[in-house]
C-alpha positions, 0 to 999 in steps of 0.5 A: 495464557495471554498474548501481550496487547499493550506496548510502551513507546520504547517497545514500539520503536523496537517492533516497527521497522524504520521507526524512531522515537521522534517519529513516534512521538510526532505521531502520538501528539498529531491531530491528523486522524490518519497520522495519529497514533492513539495511546492510553496513559497508565499510572505506574508508581509515581509516573504516567506511562503511555501504552499503545494497543496492538490493534492501533499499531497494526492500523498505523503501521500494517506489515511493518509492525512485527509484534513480539509473540511472547506469551505470559502465563502463571506457569513458567516453562509450559511447552504447549504455550511455547509450541503454540508461539512457535507455530503462530510465529511461522504462520506469521512469517509465512503470511508476511512472505505471502503478503510481500509476494502479493504486493510485488504482483500488484505492482507488476499488474499496476505497471501493466495497466499503466502501459496498456492505458499508454498504448490505448492513448497512442492508438486513439491519437493515431486513430484521430490522425488517420481519420484526419488524413482520410478526411483530407484525401476524401476532400481532395478526391471530391474536389478533383472529381468536381473539376471539369477537365481542361479540354471541356472548359472551352 
């Protein structure tokens, strides 16, 4: 039994949510290492076909890549293989759901951090303002204490 590890561009487009042919070929022809999708040329009959390794698709697309977990074996109709694929598909589905939940939690935590940073900045600004006010009041008080009363001037 083996699981498919190489995909043609047409298969990739069907397996990656939100990807179209133009975007895929732009990435395949790009020189930017983070944007580029590596592929291998494979000779088939009279032409050369490009194939992309599953690890490359996972690197570039992450959770957007949903592989077809179809297995290939010499014995057709093997129930054990179908059971394995069924369990694996359920596990992947559960893991994707957990990933979505964790991504939502992460966004919520990032929002909380932003709010706390804003509050901290506001508090620092208030502190500076109050320190200036205190300094100003202290200076006025000192100035007032240094003045002699008008009846003692003469």
